[in-house]
C-alpha positions in Angstrom: 67.5 73.5 11.8 69.3 70.9 9.8 69.4 67.8 12.2 69.1 64.5 10.4 66.8 61.7 11.5 65.5 58.4 10.0 62.7 56.4 11.1 61.2 53.3 10.0 61.6 51.8 6.4 63.3 53.9 3.7 64.9 52.9 0.4 68.8 53.3 0.0 68.5 55.9 -2.5 65.8 58.7 -2.6 63.2 59.0 -5.3 63.7 55.3 -6.2 61.3 52.3 -5.9 60.4 51.3 -2.2 58.2 48.1 -2.1 56.1 46.4 0.4 56.7 42.6 1.1 53.7 41.9 -1.4 55.6 43.9 -4.2 53.3 46.9 -4.0 55.0 50.4 -4.1 54.9 52.9 -1.3 54.2 56.4 -2.3 57.1 59.0 -1.6 56.1 62.4 -0.4 58.4 65.3 0.0 57.5 67.7 2.7 59.6 70.6 2.2 60.0 74.3 2.9 60.7 77.3 0.7 59.9 75.7 -2.5 62.2 72.8 -2.5 65.0 75.3 -1.2 65.2 74.6 2.5 64.8 71.9 5.1 62.8 68.8 4.0 61.8 65.1 4.8 60.8 62.2 2.6 57.8 60.2 3.8 56.8 56.7 2.6 53.0 56.1 2.3 51.0 52.9 2.0 48.4 55.0 0.4 48.2 58.2 -2.1 48.7 61.0 0.4 46.8 63.5 -1.7 43.7 61.4 -2.2 40.5 63.1 -0.9 36.7 62.6 -1.0 35.2 65.4 0.4 35.9 69.1 1.5 33.7 71.0 3.9 34.0 74.2 5.7 35.4 74.4 9.2 34.0 77.4 10.8 36.8 79.0 13.0 35.2 81.8 15.2 37.7 83.6 17.2 35.8 86.9 17.5 37.1 90.0 15.7 40.4 91.1 17.3 40.5 94.8 18.2 43.3 97.2 18.2 44.9 98.2 21.6 43.2 101.8 21.5 43.6 103.7 23.6 47.1 102.2 24.3 47.5 100.6 27.7 49.3 97.6 29.2 47.1 94.5 30.2 46.8 91.4 32.4 44.8 88.5 31.3 43.9 85.7 33.7 44.0 82.6 31.3 42.8 80.1 33.8 39.3 82.0 33.9 38.9 80.7 30.3 38.1 77.2 31.3 36.6 77.3 34.8 35.7 74.2 36.9 35.5 71.0 34.9 34.7 72.7 31.6 38.2 71.3 30.3 36.7 67.8 30.3 34.5 68.8 27.3 37.3 70.6 25.3 39.8 69.4 23.0 43.3 70.8 22.3 42.7 72.2 18.8 39.0 73.2 18.2 38.6 74.8 21.7 41.6 77.2 21.6 40.6 80.5 22.6 42.8 83.2 20.9 44.0 85.9 23.2 46.5 88.0 20.9 47.0 88.2 17.3 48.5 90.2 14.4 49.4 89.3 10.9 52.5 87.4 12.0 51.4 85.3 15.1 48.3 84.2 17.1 48.6 83.4 20.8 45.9 81.0 22.0 45.1 79.0 25.2 43.3 75.8 25.9 42.7 73.5 28.8 41.7 70.2 27.4 40.6 66.8 28.6 39.2 65.2 25.1 41.4 64.0 22.1 41.5 66.5 19.3 40.5 65.5 15.7 43.4 65.1 13.2 44.6 68.6 12.5 47.0 70.4 10.0 48.0 74.0 10.1 48.6 75.2 6.5 49.4 78.8 7.7 52.6 78.3 9.7 54.6 76.3 12.4 53.1 76.2 15.8 55.2 76.3 19.1 52.8 74.8 21.7 54.0 75.3 25.3 52.6 72.6 27.8 51.9 74.5 31.0 50.6 71.4 32.8 49.2 67.9 32.3 50.4 65.0 30.1 49.6 63.9 26.7 50.7 62.3 23.4 51.0 64.1 20.1 50.5 61.7 17.3 51.8 62.8 13.7 52.5 61.3 10.4 56.2 61.3 11.6 55.4 59.1 14.8 54.3 60.1 18.3 56.0 62.2 21.0 54.8 62.1 24.7 54.6 65.4 26.3 54.4 66.9 29.9 54.7 70.1 31.9 57.5 72.4 30.6 57.6 71.0 27.0 57.9 73.1 24.1 56.4 71.3 21.0 57.4 72.6 17.7 55.2 71.4 14.8 56.2 72.2 11.4 53.5 73.6 8.9 51.2 71.1 7.2 52.1 68.3 9.5 49.0 66.0 10.3 48.7 65.4 13.8 46.4 65.1 16.7 46.7 65.8 20.6 45.7 63.0 23.1 45.6 64.1 26.7 46.2 61.5 29.4 45.8 61.3 33.1 42.9 62.9 35.0 44.0 66.6 34.9 43.7 69.2 32.1 46.2 69.4 29.6 46.9 73.0 29.5 48.5 74.4 26.4 49.7 77.9 25.4 49.8 77.9 21.6 51.9 80.1 19.5 50.7 79.9 15.9 52.9 81.4 13.3 52.4 82.7 9.9 56.0 81.5 9.1 58.5 78.8 10.2 59.8 78.7 13.8 63.4 78.0 14.4 66.0 78.2 17.2 67.5 81.6 17.4 69.8 82.1 14.4 72.6 83.3 16.4 72.8 80.0 18.1 73.3 78.2 14.6 76.2 77.3 12.5 75.9 78.3 8.7 74.9 74.4 8.2 72.4 74.5 11.2 74.2 72.9 14.1 73.6 74.4 17.6 76.8 76.4 18.4 78.7 76.0 21.9 77.3 79.4 23.2 73.7 78.0 22.5 71.7 77.4 25.8 70.6 74.0 24.5 71.7 71.5 22.1 70.6 68.6 19.9 70.8 66.2 22.8 67.8 68.1 24.4 65.5 67.6 21.6 63.0 64.7 21.5 61.9 63.6 18.0 59.0 61.3 17.0 59.2 57.6 17.8 57.6 55.6 15.0 56.5 54.6 12.6 52.9 55.3 13.6 50.6 52.9 11.5 46.7 53.3 12.0 44.3 50.7 11.2 42.4 51.7 8.0 38.7 52.0 8.8 37.7 54.0 5.8 37.0 58.0 5.5 38.9 60.1 7.9 38.4 63.7 8.6 41.4 66.2 8.8 40.8 69.8 10.1 42.9 72.1 8.2 43.5 75.6 9.1 44.4 78.1 6.3 44.1 81.5 5.0 40.7 82.7 3.4 41.4 86.1 1.8 43.2 88.0 4.6 41.8 86.1 7.6 42.1 82.7 9.0 39.6 80.0 8.0 39.2 76.4 8.2 38.3 73.2 6.0 37.5 69.7 6.8 39.1 67.4 4.3 38.0 63.8 4.2 40.4 61.3 2.9 39.8 57.7 2.0 42.5 56.2 4.1 43.9 57.0 7.4 46.9 59.6 7.2 49.1 57.7 9.7 50.2 55.2 7.1 53.8 56.3 6.9 56.3 53.2 7.1 59.2 55.2 7.2 60.7 58.9 6.7 64.0 60.7 6.8 65.4 64.2 6.6 65.7 67.3 8.7 62.0 68.6 8.9 59.9 67.0 11.6 58.1 67.9 14.9 60.2 67.8 18.0 59.8 68.5 21.9 62.2 70.5 23.9 61.6 71.0 27.7 62.2 74.0 29.4 64.2 72.4 32.2 67.0 71.9 29.7 67.5 75.4 28.8 70.9 76.7 30.4 70.2 80.3 31.2 73.0 82.8 30.3 73.6 85.1 33.3 76.2 88.0 34.0 77.4 90.5 36.7 74.6 93.0 35.8 71.1 92.5 34.4 70.9 90.7 31.1 68.4 92.0 28.3 65.7 89.7 27.1 67.6 88.5 23.9 69.9 86.6 26.3 66.8 84.3 27.1 65.8 83.7 23.8 65.0 80.2 22.6 62.9 80.3 19.1 62.1 82.9 16.4 59.7 83.5 13.6 59.0 85.9 11.0 58.6 89.3 13.0 58.5 87.7 16.4 60.8 86.0 19.0 60.3 83.5 21.8 62.1 83.8 24.9 62.1 82.2 28.4 62.8 83.1 31.9 63.9 80.1 34.1 65.1 79.7 37.6 68.7 81.0 37.8 71.3 82.9 39.7 71.1 86.7 39.2 73.4 89.5 38.8 76.6 89.4 40.9 78.0 92.9 40.8 78.2 94.3 44.3 75.9 97.3 43.2 73.6 95.2 40.8 69.8 95.7 40.7 68.5 92.1 39.7 65.0 92.9 38.4 64.7 94.7 34.9 65.3 98.2 34.5 62.3 100.3 33.1 62.4 100.1 29.5 60.2 101.4 26.4 59.4 98.9 23.8 60.2 101.0 20.7 59.7 98.4 18.1 57.7 95.6 19.8 54.9 94.3 21.9 56.1 92.3 24.9 53.8 89.2 25.9 54.7 87.3 29.1 53.0 84.0 30.1 53.8 83.4 33.8 53.8 79.6 34.2 55.7 78.8 37.3 57.7 80.1 40.3 57.3 83.7 41.5 58.1 86.4 38.9 59.9 89.0 41.1 59.2 92.2 38.8 55.4 91.7 39.0 54.9 91.4 42.9 51.9 93.4 43.8 50.3 93.5 40.5 47.8 90.6 40.7 49.8 88.5 38.2 50.0 84.7 39.2 50.1 81.2 37.6 48.3 81.2 34.2 48.6 85.1 33.8 49.7 86.8 30.6 50.8 90.5 30.8 50.8 92.7 27.5 53.3 95.5 27.4 52.6 97.4 24.2 55.1 99.2 22.1 55.1 102.9 23.1 54.6 102.3 26.7 57.4 102.4 29.3 57.1 99.5 31.7 59.1 97.6 34.2 59.1 96.5 37.8 56.0 97.0 40.1 56.5 99.7 42.9 58.9 98.4 45.4 60.0 95.4 43.3 63.2 97.6 42.3 64.3 98.2 45.8 63.4 94.6 47.2 65.6 93.0 44.5 68.9 94.5 45.8 71.0 91.8 47.4 69.0 88.8 45.7 71.2 86.1 44.4 68.6 83.8 42.8 65.0 84.0 41.0 62.7 81.2 41.0 60.5 82.2 38.2 59.3 80.6 34.9 57.8 82.6 32.3 57.5 82.2 28.2 57.7 85.5 26.5 56.8 86.6 22.8 57.9 89.9 21.4 56.3 90.9 18.2 57.5 93.6 15.9 54.0 94.5 14.8 51.2 95.7 17.2 49.1 92.9 18.7 45.2 93.2 18.7 43.1 92.0 21.6 41.1 88.8 20.6 38.1 87.1 22.3 40.1 85.3 25.0 41.9 88.8 26.1 38.6 90.4 26.4 37.1 87.7 28.5 39.9 87.6 31.1 41.1 91.3 31.3 41.5 92.2 35.0 40.6 95.7 34.3 43.1 97.3 36.6 46.7 96.3 35.6 47.4 99.6 33.8 47.0 101.4 36.8 49.2 99.3 39.3 52.2 101.5 38.8 50.5 104.6 39.9 47.8 103.2 42.2 44.9 104.9 40.7 42.9 104.9 37.5 41.6 107.7 35.2 38.2 108.1 36.9 39.0 107.4 40.5 39.0 109.9 43.3 41.7 110.1 45.9 39.9 107.6 48.1 39.1 105.3 45.2 43.0 105.3 44.5 43.9 104.4 48.1 41.5 101.4 47.8 43.4 100.3 44.6 46.6 100.5 46.1 45.5 98.3 49.1 44.3 95.8 46.8 47.7 95.5 45.1 49.6 94.7 48.3 
């Protein structure tokens, strides 16, 4: 999205001399997408940004993702990944637990209390949703204060770190792309401005405050996520000076935050399909959010979703506030994730269809990721599967007797 910003000290003309008060040159770095052919920014460093003195392996063990086979829907309880006070010993980067993944996107979760190391994702952009807690994201572009409901979009290869604040866990739902993440293209003009029909605008975006200049105390480690063959790998790069040495920058590529409360929902007389709730997109996936809103006002409307088959996509819902009407009776609550895979017809839980008639407002908050390639179940999914969600529409599982089926139905009330 081409939205220009300028922070700190930059020269009047790009690619020209920019000097400090003592006469020394600052080092210009172009950070750009698609090989000089898309959005970019120019950063001015006190030290050479490509200097490094060591490179070591960072072992990233996500557990081997497994196909969803035999095919079925799932419910994952993500809060179970960090029970009790375990979050106090976790950081927002190295302790992420991957839940679902394919070649286009990885979905991970963490509850953290420790600062992260300096980190750079060299595979793709990240869109990190703050479920709860507060923190600061420090970057080479400057710092962004974050809190509950924020989406934080961090461009590929941006060196940054997460600093939780307060005495509660910083809970993050991380969507890691193998591409760039942008607002939905139908919201943008051909030059990149958010259009009048978009559910948010540039005024709603919070860019970095800076410049952010760190004290230089010698060698610094930067954790870099990158491709190793066909899988995700990591390297610890050691630099002789601190990466936070940018005295100024300008351009259209930088991290930013957008709070879900500033999303203006699009409603109608009858039920609106998920694309009406879209906020971002990447290669082969989209991000939507369902926010508190007035619902369908046709006199014969049924406000909860109709039953639908995901012919081309897997649907992942992260339930992060309110009370999601269509899932009542399923066991889903705050911090839950549902996976409805392509090839499976899904929709409201039993009774929700009928109960919704006459409703005028839904108080619900959820972040949805739809992918256009099948998702595999990673370690975080296997650890938090409730084991029963697939059978909640029928009230019985494959090996249950009639007596067992009745017990399952009672549990779902």
